Every structure is written in C-alpha cells, then in structure tokens.
DRENDREN-33987 format. One record per residue: residue in one letter; residue number from 1; x, y, z of N, C-alpha, C in turn; chain. Coordinates in steps of 0.02 Angstrom, whole numbers. Layout:
% residues N
{lumdo "a", NUM, {X, Y, Z}, {X, Y, Z}, {X, Y, Z}, "A"} ...
***
This chain:
% residues 113
{lumdo "m", 1, {10759, -3340, -13228}, {10797, -3279, -13218}, {10832, -3261, -13283}, "A"} {lumdo "t", 2, {10834, -3198, -13297}, {10869, -3176, -13357}, {10944, -3179, -13343}, "A"} {lumdo "t", 3, {10982, -3184, -13396}, {11054, -3187, -13387}, {11084, -3119, -13397}, "A"} {lumdo "a", 4, {11140, -3107, -13365}, {11175, -3044, -13373}, {11208, -3042, -13441}, "A"} {lumdo "e", 5, {11200, -2986, -13476}, {11228, -2980, -13543}, {11302, -2961, -13541}, "A"} {lumdo "s", 6, {11323, -2926, -13490}, {11392, -2908, -13481}, {11405, -2899, -13407}, "A"} {lumdo "s", 7, {11467, -2883, -13389}, {11482, -2873, -13319}, {11448, -2811, -13291}, "A"} {lumdo "r", 8, {11423, -2767, -13334}, {11389, -2706, -13313}, {11313, -2713, -13315}, "A"} {lumdo "t", 9, {11288, -2770, -13335}, {11217, -2783, -13336}, {11202, -2838, -13285}, "A"} {lumdo "l", 10, {11157, -2824, -13240}, {11141, -2872, -13187}, {11077, -2911, -13204}, "A"} {lumdo "a", 11, {11076, -2974, -13185}, {11018, -3016, -13198}, {10963, -3002, -13147}, "A"} {lumdo "h", 12, {10902, -2996, -13172}, {10843, -2986, -13130}, {10789, -3034, -13154}, "A"} {lumdo "p", 13, {10749, -3060, -13108}, {10694, -3103, -13131}, {10641, -3062, -13167}, "A"} {lumdo "e", 14, {10613, -3090, -13219}, {10556, -3058, -13252}, {10498, -3059, -13202}, "A"} {lumdo "r", 15, {10451, -3013, -13212}, {10395, -3008, -13164}, {10361, -3075, -13152}, "A"} {lumdo "d", 16, {10348, -3113, -13205}, {10312, -3177, -13196}, {10354, -3232, -13164}, "A"} {lumdo "r", 17, {10419, -3218, -13152}, {10463, -3267, -13120}, {10476, -3250, -13046}, "A"} {lumdo "i", 18, {10447, -3195, -13022}, {10456, -3176, -12952}, {10412, -3222, -12910}, "A"} {lumdo "r", 19, {10443, -3255, -12861}, {10408, -3304, -12819}, {10397, -3276, -12749}, "A"} {lumdo "l", 20, {10338, -3287, -12723}, {10320, -3262, -12657}, {10368, -3285, -12603}, "A"} {lumdo "e", 21, {10387, -3348, -12603}, {10432, -3373, -12551}, {10500, -3339, -12553}, "A"} {lumdo "e", 22, {10524, -3321, -12612}, {10588, -3286, -12617}, {10582, -3213, -12593}, "A"} {lumdo "v", 23, {10526, -3182, -12608}, {10514, -3113, -12585}, {10509, -3113, -12508}, "A"} {lumdo "l", 24, {10472, -3160, -12480}, {10466, -3163, -12407}, {10533, -3177, -12374}, "A"} {lumdo "h", 25, {10572, -3221, -12404}, {10639, -3235, -12377}, {10681, -3171, -12378}, "A"} {lumdo "a", 26, {10679, -3134, -12432}, {10719, -3073, -12438}, {10696, -3021, -12386}, "A"} {lumdo "l", 27, {10631, -3015, -12376}, {10605, -2965, -12330}, {10612, -2985, -12256}, "A"} {lumdo "a", 28, {10626, -3048, -12243}, {10630, -3072, -12174}, {10694, -3050, -12138}, "A"} {lumdo "d", 29, {10745, -3031, -12175}, {10808, -3011, -12144}, {10806, -2937, -12124}, "A"} {lumdo "p", 30, {10826, -2920, -12063}, {10823, -2850, -12041}, {10864, -2801, -12084}, "A"} {lumdo "m", 31, {10922, -2822, -12108}, {10963, -2778, -12149}, {10931, -2766, -12217}, "A"} {lumdo "r", 32, {10904, -2818, -12246}, {10871, -2810, -12311}, {10807, -2770, -12304}, "A"} {lumdo "l", 33, {10770, -2781, -12249}, {10710, -2741, -12237}, {10727, -2668, -12228}, "A"} {lumdo "r", 34, {10783, -2654, -12198}, {10807, -2585, -12190}, {10819, -2552, -12258}, "A"} {lumdo "v", 35, {10848, -2589, -12305}, {10859, -2564, -12373}, {10792, -2550, -12407}, "A"} {lumdo "v", 36, {10745, -2596, -12401}, {10680, -2588, -12433}, {10643, -2527, -12404}, "A"} {lumdo "c", 37, {10647, -2518, -12339}, {10616, -2459, -12307}, {10646, -2395, -12334}, "A"} {lumdo "a", 38, {10712, -2393, -12339}, {10745, -2333, -12364}, {10727, -2319, -12437}, "A"} {lumdo "l", 39, {10724, -2371, -12478}, {10705, -2362, -12548}, {10633, -2340, -12554}, "A"} {lumdo "d", 40, {10590, -2367, -12511}, {10519, -2347, -12514}, {10510, -2274, -12494}, "A"} {lumdo "a", 41, {10550, -2252, -12447}, {10545, -2183, -12422}, {10573, -2132, -12472}, "A"} {lumdo "g", 42, {10619, -2154, -12514}, {10652, -2108, -12561}, {10612, -2099, -12625}, "A"} {lumdo "d", 43, {10624, -2042, -12657}, {10590, -2027, -12720}, {10627, -2052, -12781}, "A"} {lumdo "t", 44, {10692, -2065, -12772}, {10734, -2084, -12829}, {10773, -2147, -12813}, "A"} {lumdo "e", 45, {10807, -2171, -12864}, {10853, -2227, -12854}, {10908, -2205, -12806}, "A"} {lumdo "q", 46, {10934, -2252, -12768}, {10987, -2236, -12721}, {11046, -2283, -12732}, "A"} {lumdo "s", 47, {11105, -2256, -12725}, {11165, -2298, -12733}, {11175, -2341, -12671}, "A"} {lumdo "c", 48, {11214, -2393, -12679}, {11229, -2438, -12622}, {11264, -2399, -12567}, "A"} {lumdo "t", 49, {11305, -2351, -12585}, {11340, -2312, -12533}, {11293, -2267, -12495}, "A"} {lumdo "e", 50, {11239, -2244, -12526}, {11189, -2204, -12490}, {11150, -2247, -12440}, "A"} {lumdo "l", 51, {11144, -2310, -12455}, {11106, -2356, -12413}, {11153, -2396, -12369}, "A"} {lumdo "q", 52, {11191, -2361, -12330}, {11243, -2392, -12289}, {11212, -2438, -12236}, "A"} {lumdo "l", 53, {11241, -2497, -12231}, {11219, -2546, -12181}, {11276, -2557, -12132}, "A"} {lumdo "p", 54, {11260, -2571, -12069}, {11312, -2582, -12019}, {11341, -2653, -12022}, "A"} {lumdo "v", 55, {11363, -2672, -12082}, {11393, -2738, -12094}, {11452, -2728, -12141}, "A"} {lumdo "t", 56, {11491, -2781, -12151}, {11548, -2777, -12196}, {11524, -2767, -12268}, "A"} {lumdo "k", 57, {11570, -2745, -12311}, {11552, -2733, -12381}, {11529, -2798, -12414}, "A"} {lumdo "s", 58, {11562, -2854, -12400}, {11542, -2917, -12431}, {11472, -2939, -12408}, "A"} {lumdo "t", 59, {11457, -2927, -12344}, {11390, -2945, -12319}, {11338, -2899, -12350}, "A"} {lumdo "s", 60, {11353, -2835, -12357}, {11308, -2788, -12389}, {11295, -2809, -12461}, "A"} {lumdo "t", 61, {11347, -2828, -12497}, {11340, -2852, -12566}, {11294, -2912, -12569}, "A"} {lumdo "h", 62, {11301, -2957, -12521}, {11258, -3016, -12518}, {11185, -2995, -12510}, "A"} {lumdo "h", 63, {11171, -2949, -12464}, {11102, -2927, -12452}, {11072, -2896, -12515}, "A"} {lumdo "f", 64, {11109, -2854, -12549}, {11084, -2824, -12610}, {11071, -2876, -12664}, "A"} {lumdo "r", 65, {11115, -2926, -12668}, {11105, -2980, -12718}, {11042, -3019, -12703}, "A"} {lumdo "v", 66, {11030, -3036, -12640}, {10969, -3072, -12622}, {10907, -3032, -12640}, "A"} {lumdo "l", 67, {10908, -2967, -12626}, {10851, -2924, -12643}, {10841, -2922, -12719}, "A"} {lumdo "r", 68, {10895, -2916, -12757}, {10890, -2913, -12830}, {10866, -2980, -12859}, "A"} {lumdo "e", 69, {10896, -3034, -12837}, {10879, -3100, -12866}, {10809, -3123, -12846}, "A"} {lumdo "s", 70, {10782, -3097, -12792}, {10714, -3114, -12772}, {10662, -3072, -12808}, "A"} {lumdo "g", 71, {10684, -3017, -12840}, {10639, -2973, -12876}, {10614, -2915, -12836}, "A"} {lumdo "v", 72, {10642, -2904, -12776}, {10619, -2849, -12734}, {10648, -2782, -12758}, "A"} {lumdo "i", 73, {10710, -2782, -12782}, {10740, -2720, -12807}, {10766, -2730, -12878}, "A"} {lumdo "r", 74, {10777, -2674, -12911}, {10811, -2674, -12976}, {10875, -2635, -12967}, "A"} {lumdo "q", 75, {10930, -2663, -12991}, {10995, -2629, -12987}, {11020, -2614, -13058}, "A"} {lumdo "t", 76, {11044, -2553, -13067}, {11072, -2533, -13131}, {11136, -2493, -13119}, "A"} {lumdo "y", 77, {11181, -2500, -13165}, {11243, -2461, -13161}, {11233, -2394, -13195}, "A"} {lumdo "r", 78, {11258, -2340, -13164}, {11263, -2274, -13194}, {11334, -2252, -13180}, "A"} {lumdo "g", 79, {11376, -2254, -13231}, {11447, -2241, -13220}, {11475, -2295, -13175}, "A"} {lumdo "t", 80, {11505, -2275, -13121}, {11533, -2323, -13074}, {11486, -2339, -13016}, "A"} {lumdo "a", 81, {11429, -2305, -13013}, {11381, -2316, -12959}, {11331, -2370, -12978}, "A"} {lumdo "k", 82, {11313, -2411, -12929}, {11260, -2459, -12937}, {11199, -2430, -12902}, "A"} {lumdo "l", 83, {11147, -2415, -12942}, {11087, -2384, -12914}, {11033, -2436, -12901}, "A"} {lumdo "n", 84, {10996, -2425, -12848}, {10945, -2472, -12826}, {10876, -2439, -12826}, "A"} {lumdo "a", 85, {10827, -2476, -12849}, {10758, -2452, -12849}, {10713, -2510, -12827}, "A"} {lumdo "l", 86, {10663, -2494, -12788}, {10614, -2543, -12766}, {10568, -2560, -12824}, "A"} {lumdo "r", 87, {10555, -2624, -12834}, {10510, -2646, -12888}, {10438, -2647, -12863}, "A"} {lumdo "r", 88, {10417, -2590, -12837}, {10351, -2586, -12805}, {10295, -2603, -12853}, "A"} {lumdo "e", 89, {10297, -2578, -12914}, {10243, -2591, -12962}, {10235, -2666, -12974}, "A"} {lumdo "d", 90, {10292, -2700, -12985}, {10289, -2773, -12996}, {10263, -2809, -12934}, "A"} {lumdo "l", 91, {10289, -2791, -12875}, {10268, -2825, -12814}, {10195, -2812, -12798}, "A"} {lumdo "d", 92, {10171, -2750, -12808}, {10101, -2734, -12795}, {10055, -2771, -12843}, "A"} {lumdo "l", 93, {10076, -2779, -12904}, {10035, -2816, -12953}, {10032, -2890, -12935}, "A"} {lumdo "l", 94, {10088, -2919, -12917}, {10090, -2991, -12902}, {10061, -3008, -12834}, "A"} {lumdo "f", 95, {10075, -2966, -12784}, {10056, -2981, -12715}, {10025, -2918, -12684}, "A"} {lumdo "p", 96, {9963, -2901, -12703}, {9932, -2839, -12681}, {9931, -2833, -12604}, "A"} {lumdo "g", 97, {9956, -2776, -12581}, {9956, -2762, -12510}, {10013, -2790, -12470}, "A"} {lumdo "l", 98, {10051, -2836, -12498}, {10105, -2869, -12461}, {10158, -2818, -12438}, "A"} {lumdo "l", 99, {10184, -2780, -12485}, {10237, -2733, -12468}, {10213, -2681, -12418}, "A"} {lumdo "d", 100, {10153, -2654, -12428}, {10127, -2605, -12380}, {10120, -2636, -12311}, "A"} {lumdo "s", 101, {10096, -2697, -12306}, {10088, -2731, -12242}, {10155, -2743, -12207}, "A"} {lumdo "v", 102, {10204, -2765, -12245}, {10270, -2778, -12216}, {10301, -2713, -12192}, "A"} {lumdo "l", 103, {10298, -2660, -12232}, {10327, -2596, -12213}, {10290, -2566, -12153}, "A"} {lumdo "a", 104, {10225, -2572, -12151}, {10186, -2547, -12094}, {10204, -2586, -12030}, "A"} {lumdo "g", 105, {10212, -2651, -12036}, {10231, -2692, -11979}, {10301, -2674, -11954}, "A"} {lumdo "a", 106, {10346, -2663, -12000}, {10415, -2643, -11981}, {10414, -2575, -11946}, "A"} {lumdo "a", 107, {10373, -2530, -11970}, {10368, -2463, -11939}, {10341, -2469, -11868}, "A"} {lumdo "r", 108, {10291, -2512, -11858}, {10262, -2521, -11791}, {10313, -2550, -11743}, "A"} {lumdo "q", 109, {10357, -2593, -11768}, {10408, -2624, -11726}, {10470, -2580, -11718}, "A"} {lumdo "g", 110, {10473, -2526, -11758}, {10532, -2482, -11755}, {10592, -2513, -11789}, "A"} {lumdo "d", 111, {10581, -2553, -11842}, {10636, -2587, -11876}, {10662, -2548, -11937}, "A"} {lumdo "g", 112, {10670, -2484, -11929}, {10703, -2447, -11982}, {10658, -2414, -12034}, "A"} {lumdo "c", 113, {10592, -2423, -12028}, {10547, -2391, -12076}, {10517, -2328, -12047}, "A"} 
***
C-alpha cells in the first residue's frame, strides 16, 4: 500500500497490490455495496455526503475506508470535500467481469443497484 504524503492525501493500493479476497470482503457488506452501486450509476465523482448511508458518521467513514484500502474506490480531496470514484478500470483489468457480475446480482436481489 502506498503511504499518505500528508493529511490531505489518502493511501490507496497500487493496481498490482489489489487482492481479490480484499475486494470480495469489501463488496460483501450491504452498505459498501450500496456505495459501489451508486458510484457505478453516476457519471462523476461523488462526495461522501452525496452517498448518504443509514448509519452513523463513524460507521460510514469505516465503510469508505474499507472500500478505499481494498482498491475498490479512489478518494481525493477537493477543498473540504472528499470525492469518491469507482476504480472500475483497475478492477476490470484485474478481475474481468467480477464487478459487473456483483452489480447485476445486487440488482436482481434489489440491494440498492
């Protein structure tokens, strides 16, 4: 994992450090899957406040951290907002079809996609 250069730079795993078991763990949680569905449906980066979850702020922060540290999302600061983007290109290259299958399965189950 790369290290954060400052308090405004967040650590993300390099593409070759993204592990399948960590991605699957991140996607297995309904709240995190909800975030991934929303990011996949959007055209642009979305702030954490736009991706409201029905949990406490600290729990929401935990979910975003798990997604970031597993390599599922990229988070960047713009001013005071923390923006989130799905790392679809990296995930599709490493695990072809995985993200599409998970999102399609979630949609069939009605889990927020």
